[in-house]
Steps between C-alpha positions, in 0.01 A plus 500: 500500500734745333349676203668614180476865406420440132170311538176575682482328840162340427649332191795371701256352750304349209823334384535341845145369462596363159802327653280337765256382234772362272661323798158345568471648849137567407281274287192591300219599732729551802428797724791740493609718794294811565590850385579596857719190559690564178548868588657394830718237330629745238511793742294723272183702529184286458401729209811385313409137563143572389640635175687172455184298563307717252773448239497123552122494488497706178741247348271214605759339728293538819135561578311637797224328691336795667532477877717188482822606330709453188568170328728376224299466180452156346728604213717726717811287444462514121428873503806557719720311254362705211555829687853407607591388145374831363697689766815301425475550124426873524723604792766244589595342167594825322739590785639147500558500122664842514737375771579191295592721206710736712686208659548312175301197615341267245212256522757221507654661810157496660455132421818423695382699801148358478640148495709572808198653673285198418777251575501363144768459239525725195424357155 
């Protein structure tokens, strides 16, 4: 995995976890890969992966069964959606809206592109 310079690595790994959850690769109660396995997959120090797991656990997305491993919380999907919405509204949307303004794009322009993306016609 290639990491961006402007965000902590453990948060970038957390975003990959969020993607897996939102794509339903893990369901509520599913055991997730171990810290060591994830460190190998992401080619990072296990301490970095541990920081990711601690972050996800603090947010209530995963929980630890001591001696067994980490599992997706029963409401992990819902908590992931809430966290990603908050992230989008605070970080991504302001940049997007600024670019719209700089490029002279309107909401009507977006409707046209959204319709094309979704394969629908524009009203």
